[in-house]
C-alpha positions in Angstrom: -13.1 -36.9 8.9 -12.6 -33.3 10.1 -13.6 -30.5 7.8 -11.0 -28.1 6.3 -10.1 -25.2 8.4 -11.6 -22.7 6.0 -15.0 -24.4 6.3 -14.8 -25.0 10.0 -14.2 -21.3 10.6 -17.3 -20.2 8.7 -20.6 -20.2 10.6 -22.2 -21.8 7.5 -21.3 -22.4 3.9 -20.8 -19.1 2.0 -23.5 -18.2 -0.5 -22.7 -17.3 -4.1 -21.3 -13.8 -4.3 -21.3 -11.3 -7.1 -18.1 -9.4 -7.8 -20.1 -6.1 -7.6 -21.5 -7.0 -4.2 -21.4 -3.3 -3.2 -24.8 -2.9 -4.8 -26.6 -5.5 -2.7 -24.0 -7.1 -0.4 -24.9 -10.5 1.1 -25.1 -10.5 4.9 -26.3 -13.0 7.4 -25.3 -13.0 11.0 -24.6 -16.0 13.1 -26.0 -16.3 16.6 -23.2 -17.4 18.9 -25.1 -17.2 22.2 -28.7 -17.4 23.4 -30.7 -14.2 22.9 -30.8 -12.4 26.2 -34.0 -11.3 27.8 -34.7 -7.7 28.5 -34.2 -8.1 32.2 -30.7 -9.5 31.8 -29.5 -6.7 29.5 -27.3 -4.1 31.3 -27.1 -0.5 30.1 -23.7 -1.2 28.5 -25.2 -4.3 26.7 -28.2 -2.2 25.6 -25.9 0.4 24.2 -24.0 -2.2 22.3 -27.2 -3.8 20.9 -28.4 -0.3 19.7 -25.0 0.3 18.1 -25.1 -3.0 16.3 -28.6 -2.2 15.0 -27.5 1.2 13.8 -24.7 -0.1 11.5 -24.7 -2.6 8.6 -21.5 -4.3 9.5 -21.0 -4.3 13.3 -17.6 -5.6 14.4 -17.9 -9.2 15.7 -19.0 -9.3 19.3 -17.0 -10.8 22.1 -19.1 -14.0 22.0 -19.0 -14.3 18.2 -17.5 -17.3 16.3 -14.6 -15.1 15.2 -13.8 -14.0 18.8 -14.0 -17.6 20.0 -11.6 -18.8 17.3 -9.1 -15.9 17.8 -9.1 -16.3 21.6 -8.0 -19.9 21.0 -5.4 -19.3 18.4 -3.9 -15.8 18.8 -1.9 -16.7 21.9 0.4 -18.7 19.6 1.3 -15.6 17.4 4.0 -13.0 18.1 1.9 -9.8 18.9 3.4 -7.5 16.3 0.1 -6.3 14.9 -3.0 -4.5 16.2 -6.0 -5.7 14.2 -9.7 -4.8 14.3 -12.1 -7.6 15.2 -13.3 -8.9 11.8 -11.5 -11.9 10.3 -11.4 -11.9 6.5 -11.8 -15.3 5.0 -12.6 -14.7 1.3 -12.8 -12.0 -1.4 -14.2 -11.4 -4.9 -13.4 -8.5 -7.1 -13.3 -5.4 -4.9 -15.1 -6.9 -1.9 -13.9 -8.8 1.1 -16.0 -11.1 3.3 -15.4 -11.9 7.0 -16.1 -15.0 9.1 -19.7 -13.9 9.7 -20.2 -13.3 6.0 -20.3 -9.6 6.1 -19.3 -7.8 2.9 -16.7 -5.0 2.9 -15.9 -2.8 -0.1 -12.2 -2.6 -0.2 -10.5 0.8 -0.5 -7.2 -0.6 0.9 -6.3 -3.4 -1.6 -4.1 -5.1 1.0 -2.1 -1.8 1.3 -1.9 -1.2 -2.5 -1.2 -4.9 -3.2 -4.4 -6.3 -4.7 -4.5 -4.0 -7.7 -6.4 -6.6 -9.7 -8.8 -7.2 -6.9 -9.5 -10.5 -5.1 -9.8 -13.9 -6.6 -9.2 -12.7 -10.1 -10.2 -15.7 -12.4 -7.4 -15.4 -14.9 -4.8 -15.0 -12.2 -6.3 -18.0 -10.3 -5.9 -20.2 -13.3 -2.3 -19.2 -13.8 -1.5 -19.9 -10.1 -3.1 -23.3 -10.3 -1.3 -24.2 -13.6 2.1 -23.1 -12.4 1.7 -24.8 -9.0 1.1 -28.0 -10.8 4.2 -27.4 -13.1 7.0 -26.1 -11.0 7.1 -23.8 -7.9 10.8 -23.7 -7.0 14.1 -25.2 -8.2 16.5 -22.5 -6.8 18.9 -20.1 -8.5 21.3 -22.9 -9.0 19.5 -23.5 -12.2 17.8 -21.5 -15.0 14.0 -21.3 -15.2 12.0 -19.8 -18.0 10.0 -17.2 -16.0 12.7 -15.1 -14.2 14.3 -13.9 -17.5 10.9 -13.6 -19.2 9.6 -11.3 -16.3 12.8 -9.3 -16.3 12.6 -8.7 -20.0 9.0 -7.5 -19.8 9.8 -5.2 -16.9 12.7 -3.5 -18.7 11.1 -3.3 -22.2 7.8 -2.0 -21.0 9.5 0.6 -18.7 11.6 1.8 -21.7 8.4 2.0 -23.8 6.4 3.9 -21.3 9.2 6.0 -19.8 11.3 7.1 -22.9 14.9 7.7 -22.0 14.9 5.1 -19.2 18.4 4.1 -18.1 17.1 0.8 -16.6 18.4 -2.3 -18.4 18.5 -5.2 -15.9 16.3 -6.6 -13.1 17.1 -8.5 -9.9 14.0 -10.4 -8.6 13.5 -10.9 -4.8 10.6 -11.6 -2.5 9.4 -8.3 -1.1 9.6 -4.5 -1.1 12.1 -4.5 1.8 14.3 -7.0 0.0 14.1 -4.9 -3.2 15.3 -1.9 -1.3 18.0 -3.9 0.5 19.4 -4.8 -2.9 19.2 -1.2 -4.1 21.1 0.1 -1.0 23.8 -2.7 -1.4 24.2 -1.9 -5.1 24.6 1.8 -4.5 27.5 1.1 -2.1 29.0 -1.6 -4.3 29.2 0.9 -7.2 31.4 3.2 -5.1 33.5 0.3 -3.8 34.0 -1.0 -7.3 35.2 2.4 -8.4 37.6 2.8 -5.4 37.9 0.3 -2.6 39.3 3.0 -0.3 36.6 5.5 -1.0 34.7 7.1 1.8 31.7 7.7 -0.5 29.4 5.3 1.5 26.6 7.3 2.9 22.9 6.8 2.0 20.5 9.8 1.9 16.8 9.4 2.6 14.0 11.7 3.7 11.7 12.3 6.6 8.3 10.9 6.1 9.6 8.0 4.1 9.1 4.3 4.6 11.4 1.8 2.9 11.0 -1.3 5.0 11.7 -3.2 8.2 14.9 -5.0 7.5 18.0 -3.3 9.1 19.1 -1.5 5.9 15.7 -0.4 4.8 14.8 0.5 8.3 17.9 2.6 8.7 16.7 4.5 5.6 13.3 5.1 7.3 13.8 8.0 9.7 10.8 7.3 12.0 11.5 6.9 15.7 8.5 4.7 16.2 10.1 2.1 13.9 13.8 2.7 14.7 14.1 3.3 18.4 13.4 -0.2 19.7 16.0 -1.7 17.4 18.8 0.8 17.6 21.5 1.5 16.9 20.7 1.7 13.2 23.3 0.9 10.6 25.9 3.7 10.2 26.1 5.9 7.2 22.5 7.1 6.8 21.6 10.8 6.6 18.1 12.3 6.4 16.8 15.3 4.6 13.5 17.2 4.3 11.2 16.0 1.5 10.7 18.6 -1.3 13.3 21.0 0.2 15.1 21.8 -3.1 17.4 24.5 -1.5 18.9 21.9 0.9 19.8 19.3 -1.8 23.3 20.6 -2.6 24.4 20.4 1.0 22.6 17.2 1.8 24.0 15.2 -1.1 27.7 15.5 -1.2 31.0 13.8 -2.1 30.4 11.2 0.6 27.0 10.2 -0.7 26.9 6.7 -2.3 23.1 6.8 -3.0 19.9 8.7 -2.5 16.6 6.8 -2.0 13.3 8.6 -2.4 9.6 7.8 -3.0 8.1 9.9 -5.8 5.0 9.7 -3.7 5.4 8.9 0.0 2.7 6.4 1.0 3.1 5.7 4.7 4.3 9.2 5.3 0.9 10.7 4.3 0.6 10.6 0.5 3.1 13.4 -0.1 3.9 14.0 -3.7 7.5 14.9 -4.7 7.7 18.1 -6.9 9.3 17.8 -10.3 11.8 20.4 -9.1 12.8 18.3 -6.1 13.4 15.2 -8.2 15.3 17.1 -10.8 17.5 18.7 -8.2 18.3 15.2 -6.8 19.1 13.9 -10.3 21.4 16.9 -11.0 23.2 16.6 -7.6 23.7 12.9 -7.9 25.3 13.3 -11.3 27.6 16.0 -9.9 28.9 13.8 -7.0 28.6 10.4 -8.7 25.9 9.1 -6.4 23.2 6.5 -7.4 19.6 7.8 -7.5 17.1 5.2 -6.3 13.3 5.6 -6.7 11.2 3.5 -4.3 7.9 2.9 -6.2 6.8 -0.1 -4.1 3.5 1.6 -3.2 3.1 4.3 -5.8 4.2 2.4 -8.9 2.6 -0.1 -11.3 0.0 2.3 -12.7 -1.4 3.4 -9.4 -0.9 7.0 -10.4 -2.3 6.4 -14.0 1.3 6.1 -15.3 3.3 2.9 -15.2 5.7 4.6 -12.8 5.0 7.6 -10.7 8.3 9.3 -11.6 7.4 9.5 -15.3 5.6 12.8 -14.8 8.7 14.4 -13.5 10.8 13.6 -16.5 13.6 12.4 -14.2 15.2 9.0 -14.8 16.5 7.0 -11.8 19.6 4.7 -11.7 17.6 2.2 -9.7 13.9 1.6 -9.4 12.3 -0.7 -6.7 8.9 -2.3 -7.0 6.9 -5.0 -5.2 3.4 -5.0 -3.6 1.1 -5.0 -6.7 3.6 -6.9 -8.8 2.4 -10.1 -7.2 -1.2 -9.1 -6.2 -0.6 -11.0 -3.0 2.0 -13.5 -4.1 5.4 -12.4 -2.5 7.7 -10.9 -5.0 9.9 -7.8 -5.4 12.1 -6.4 -8.2 15.1 -4.0 -8.3 15.6 -2.5 -11.8 19.0 -1.1 -12.4 20.9 1.0 -15.0 23.4 -0.9 -17.0 25.9 2.0 -17.2 25.5 3.4 -13.7 25.0 0.2 -11.7 25.0 -3.1 -13.5 28.5 -3.0 -14.8 29.8 -2.8 -11.2 27.8 -5.9 -10.0 29.6 -9.2 -10.0 28.8 -12.8 -9.4 28.1 -13.4 -5.7 27.5 -9.8 -4.8 23.8 -10.5 -3.9 21.5 -13.5 -3.8 18.3 -15.0 -2.6 16.9 -18.5 -2.0 13.3 -17.9 -3.0 13.6 -14.8 -5.2 13.0 -15.4 -8.9 11.3 -18.7 -8.4 9.2 -19.7 -11.5 5.9 -19.6 -9.6 6.1 -16.0 -8.4 7.7 -14.8 -11.7 5.0 -16.3 -13.9 2.3 -14.8 -11.7 4.1 -11.4 -11.8 4.5 -11.6 -15.6 0.8 -11.9 -16.1 0.0 -9.2 -13.5 2.5 -6.7 -14.9 1.2 -7.1 -18.4 -2.3 -6.3 -17.3 -1.3 -3.3 -15.1 0.9 -1.8 -17.9 -2.1 -1.7 -20.2 -2.9 1.9 -21.4 -6.7 1.3 -21.1 -6.4 0.5 -17.4 -4.2 3.5 -16.8 -6.7 5.8 -18.4 -9.5 4.3 -16.3 -7.3 5.0 -13.2 -7.0 8.6 -14.2 -10.8 8.9 -14.7 -11.8 7.3 -11.5 -9.2 9.4 -9.6 -11.4 12.5 -10.3 -14.2 11.0 -8.3 -12.1 10.9 -5.2 -10.8 14.4 -5.7 -14.2 15.8 -6.4 -15.7 14.1 -3.4 -13.1 15.7 -1.2 -14.1 19.2 -2.2 -17.7 18.3 -1.3 -16.8 16.8 2.1 -14.5 19.7 2.9 -17.5 22.1 2.6 -19.8 19.7 4.4 -17.6 19.3 7.4 -16.0 22.7 8.1 -12.7 22.6 9.9 -12.3 18.9 9.5 -10.6 18.4 6.1 -7.7 20.6 4.9 -6.1 19.1 1.8 -6.3 16.2 -0.7 -3.0 14.8 -2.0 -1.9 12.1 -4.4 -2.4 11.1 -8.0 -4.5 8.4 -9.7 -5.7 5.9 -7.1 -3.3 6.7 -4.3 -5.2 9.5 -2.5 -4.9 11.1 0.9 -7.5 13.2 2.7 -5.7 15.3 5.3 -7.6 15.9 8.5 -7.1 19.2 10.3 -5.1 19.5 13.5 -8.3 19.6 15.5 -9.7 16.5 13.7 -6.7 14.3 13.1 -7.0 12.6 16.5 -10.2 11.0 15.3 -8.7 9.4 12.2 -9.0 5.9 13.8 -12.7 6.6 14.6 -13.3 7.4 11.0 -11.7 4.1 9.9 -13.8 2.2 12.5 -17.1 3.9 11.5 -16.4 3.2 7.8 -15.6 -0.4 8.5 -18.8 -1.0 10.5 -20.8 0.4 7.6 -19.0 -1.9 5.0 -16.0 0.1 3.8 -12.3 -0.6 4.5 -10.0 2.4 4.6 -6.6 3.0 6.3 -4.6 5.9 7.6 -1.2 7.3 6.8 1.2 9.9 8.1 -0.3 12.4 10.6 -4.1 12.2 10.4 -4.5 11.2 6.7 -7.3 9.0 5.4 -5.5 6.9 2.9 -7.4 5.5 -0.1 -5.6 2.9 -2.3 -8.4 0.7 -3.8 -7.9 -2.0 -6.5 -7.2 -0.4 -9.8 -10.0 -2.4 -11.3 -12.6 -0.8 -9.0 -15.7 0.4 -10.9 -17.0 4.0 -10.8 -20.2 2.6 -9.2 -18.1 1.1 -6.4 -16.1 4.2 -6.0 -19.2 6.3 -5.5 -20.8 3.7 -3.2 -17.6 3.7 -1.0 -17.5 7.5 -0.9 -21.1 7.5 0.3 -20.1 5.2 3.1 -17.1 7.4 3.9 -19.5 10.4 4.1 -21.7 8.5 6.5 -18.7 7.7 8.7 -17.5 11.3 8.6 -21.0 12.4 9.6 -21.0 10.1 12.6 -17.6 11.0 13.9 -17.7 14.7 13.2 -21.5 15.3 13.9 -20.8 17.8 16.6 -18.2 19.6 14.6 -20.6 19.6 11.6 -23.4 21.0 13.7 -21.1 23.7 15.0 -19.9 24.5 11.5 -23.4 24.7 10.2 -24.4 27.0 13.0 -21.4 29.3 12.3 -22.3 29.3 8.6 -25.9 30.3 9.4 -24.7 33.1 11.7 -22.4 34.4 9.0 -25.3 34.4 6.5 -27.5 36.2 9.0 -25.0 39.0 9.3 
């Protein structure tokens, strides 16, 4: 009898792992080929061997079990992703483990998805129980968890965002789908008011990311994403983020809806000013447009508030969420205002086969309840100060490398200078090979979006590793900066 794939992939059975593995991470490396003799080692090989000795988590070699497996299987996959060599096979808490049993402290959380970390015990029990009970029966029939989740989403939002207009929820499978629903609803509102109306345009903003489906992609003004698939859907207009003076002209009598991220994630952790969001709200009211807040990445307590928009005092007509709502289980939600939106939506206007299934909704109900907890939100705000404080230290330590820190809570961006931004990918690699996972965003931004349950000890450990990575990548720049500083002091 053949062994399960997960066991066959591993070079040996995984040892017990502590959830705080960042303190003493477990590592053991498999030997995939005979150890070469000194006479058979080329200068390139020697350099690679020295590199592997110098880092704690060297990327899997070309002759590793991981590389062997991927070489055999990757040809069967559509090549839409560029991935680094490690293959993640398990996780616990805020740590991921690869096929060679190397441990990585996770500052990415699956791109702001795993807010409760990996292999959370309570969540695992709920997944197991609901999988044994009912996974799917379709929207032809009622199930207990779609309305239960919807009720919790709306009631908790009203509680934590006083004055909220949101009264109903549509449950889907992803962030892109949540945004597709929002865009459709915005246009349906105008159509329901006047079937001959030319108020059909959607306004979005440069630096935004709303998804990869045609509607959400049309609202994402990035040529890298749009150009290969043009033409985009008609009726989309783009403005400059945080340009208050341009709002009145941008949003006009032909605008059906405005979609905006209170904090742009992919665009570089850009934070909308309260004045900007207030100007959008005012102008949408004037022309009868629907205001949509996309909180797929920045919402669900990542900022220390349940929703990122709360700090602005502005209430949206539609709010979209996904990512952390399922902690890895696919789900999205579109929350709508009863007065501005829901009364115009009729049976058959929108639908989904898998969206709202009892399995995903029960999981999300548990997750949302935990993420909405005031104690977790307070911890997010406290741990946030560690990242902002570390930035100031690193900025002084690496002159000319870092220019600005942006974000709130545990969605943080370290902006590299124009001279340094070309090395952002090198920083990511250097951190990974020392046991820390980070990602980039926008134009030369180091993006930090760890699980919200990360401990202060883990934050500090990860920041130490990031410092090491910065030292390696910018060593020459650092030496030059120190020399300049010494020269200034000598004067």
